[in-house]
N, C-alpha and C positions, 0 to 999 in steps of 0.2 A: 740155497743159503749163500753160497759163494757169490753168485751173480748179484743178489740183493745187496750184500755187503759192499761189493765193488761199486755198484751204482751209487750207493749212499756215500761212499768215500769220494767218488769223482764229483758228486754234486755238493760235497761238503755238508751233507745233511747229518744232523745230530739225532741219533735214534733214542727214543725214550726207553726206559727199562722194560716196559711192556712190549715194545717192538723188538728189542733185543731178545727177550725171552721167546717171543713168537718165532723168530728166525732160528733160534737154537733148538726149538722143540720139533721133534720128528713125529708126524702123525702115526707112522708105523716104521719098523725096521725091516719089514718084508717088502721087497720091491715088487714081487709078483702081486701081493695084496694091493699095493698102491696102484699098480697098473689096472687091475680089475676095478678099483674104485674110480679112477679117472674115466675109464670106459663107461662105467655105470652112470656117472654124472653127465657124460656126453649124450647118452640115450635118454636120460631123464629130461634134459633140457629140450628135447624134441617134442615133448608134451603130447605124444600120441599114446593111447592106451596100450598098444602092442609094444611101443618103445619103452614105456614105463615098466611094463611087465618084464621085459628083457633086462631092464636096469636092475630090477629086484634080484634076478639071477646072478648078475655080475657082482652086486653088493654082497650077496650070500657067499659067493666064491671068495671074495676078499676076506670075509669073516672066518671062513673055513681055514684060511691061511694065517689069520691073526685074530684070535678071539677077543683081543683088547682094543681093536681098531675102532675108536669112537666115531670117526667120520663115516665109516661104512654102516654102522648102526643108524646114524643120522640119515644117511641116504636111503636105507631100507624104510625107515619111518616116513620119510618124505614121499616115497613111492606109494606106500600103502595108504597114506592120507590122501594123496592125489587121486588114486584109483577110487577111493571111497567118495570123494567130493565130486569127481567129474565123470566117473565111469559106471560104477555099480554101488548102491548103498547096502553093501554087505557088512553087517556088524562085525564079522570076523576080521575084516580088513582093519577096522577101527581098533579092535583089541590088539592086533599085531602092531599097529602104529603106536599105540599107547606103550606097549612093552618095549619096542625098539628105541623109541625116543627117550624113555626113562633110562634105559641102559646106556644110551649115548651120553646123557648128562652125568650119570653115575661114573662112567669111565673117564670123562673129561669135563669137569665142571666149568672150565675156562674156555670151552669151545663155543663160539657164537653160533656155528652151524648146528651144534647139538641142541642148544636152547631154542633156535628157530624151529627145528623139526619138532621139538617138544611143544612149542607154542601152537603149531598148526594142528597137531594131534589133539591137544587140549581144546582148541577152538572147535574142532569137529565134534568133540565129545560134549560140547555145550558147557564146559567148565570155564566160563568167560573170564572171571577175575584172575584165575591161575594162568590162562592163556595170555592175557595182557601183561602180566608180570614176566612171563617167559619171553615175550616179544621185547619188552624193555631190557631184559637181561642180555638178549642177543645183540641189541643195538648198542648197549653199553660196552660190550666186548668188541664189537665191530660195527661202526656206524656206516660202513659201506657195503654191508651184506645185502644183496638184492633180495633174496628170499625173505629176510626179516621185514624189510619195508613192504614188499609186494603182498605177502600174506597177512601182515598186520593191517594193511589197507582193506583187504577183503574182510578180515575179522571185524574191523571198525564199521564197515559198511553194513554188514549183517546186523550189527548192534544198533544201527541208526545213527552212528556218530560220523556224520558226513564230512565235517571239517577235518576231523582226524584222518579219515580215509583219503581226503584230497592231499593232505600233507604227506602221507605215506606213499601215495602213488607218485606224487611229484618227486619225492626222494628216490623212489625206484627208477624213475626216468633219468634222474641225474646220475645214478650209479651205473645204469645200463642204458645208454641212449639208443641202442639198436633194438631194444625190446619194443614190440608192437602192442603188447597187451595192456600195459599200464596206461598209455595215453588214450586208448580206446575206452577203457573202463572208467577212467576219471572223466572222460567226456560225457558219459551218461550222468554222472553225479552233477557236473556243471549244468547240464540240461535240466535236471530235476530241481536245481536251485534257481533256475531262470537266468543263468549266466550264459546266454546263447553264444556270444562272441568267443568266450574261452572254450566252450564246448566244441565249436566248429574248428578252432585252431588246434585243439588237442586231437580231434578226430582226424584232421588232415595229416597231422604229424604221425599218428598211429597207422593210417593207411599207407603213407610213404614207407614207413618202417616195415609193414607187412609185405608190401610189394618187393622190397629189397630182400626180405627173408625168403619169399616165394620164388625169387629168381634162382636161389640156390637150393631151395627145398620145395619144388612145385607140388608135391603131394601132401603137404602139411595141412591136415584137415582143420586144425584149430586156427591157423593163420587165415585159411580160406573163409571159414564161417564168421570169424570175427571181423 
């Protein structure tokens, strides 16, 4: 909070009331819980089934230390949704994701991360209109949240809304230029629409990002197969 305020003052940036409120809001007062949360996010972003499973343990530990920690519930929901979508289609995982994401939104209705996790769970449950509304809520609260753009794109693609999927993937690339997934996935949509030049450019960008990622994470299965 202090660093953010200092930077804003040095740059002579005027913070909006929403931005000021975000700075003053503490996600948790328990530093140990916050440490577990940050570690959990670190493992989640490795996108391997074992990594994501370990992230669920870390988020659970965070909740054990602070049962009102909305971001930790959102992290749990994200993990369970991810494991359901990409690892095993176990209905229990989806039930857990539904519960944890609803709890996250209940605890903090103004958390973009909570709404994004809720949207992913609802999308996996096939509750499409509710999922779309949750994605829109997440982006209204934070237009630079990568997960909201990325999983909204996946949601739109599954629904056959290709242009929406393209816009969301492009926004995901803007927010996180180092991500290799969005450019490779949007490349396939460009190909499906007959836009070969855009498909090739996007894929080359994705391959370059994946190679940079693999230089630091040589055993990342998702980066390798994508």
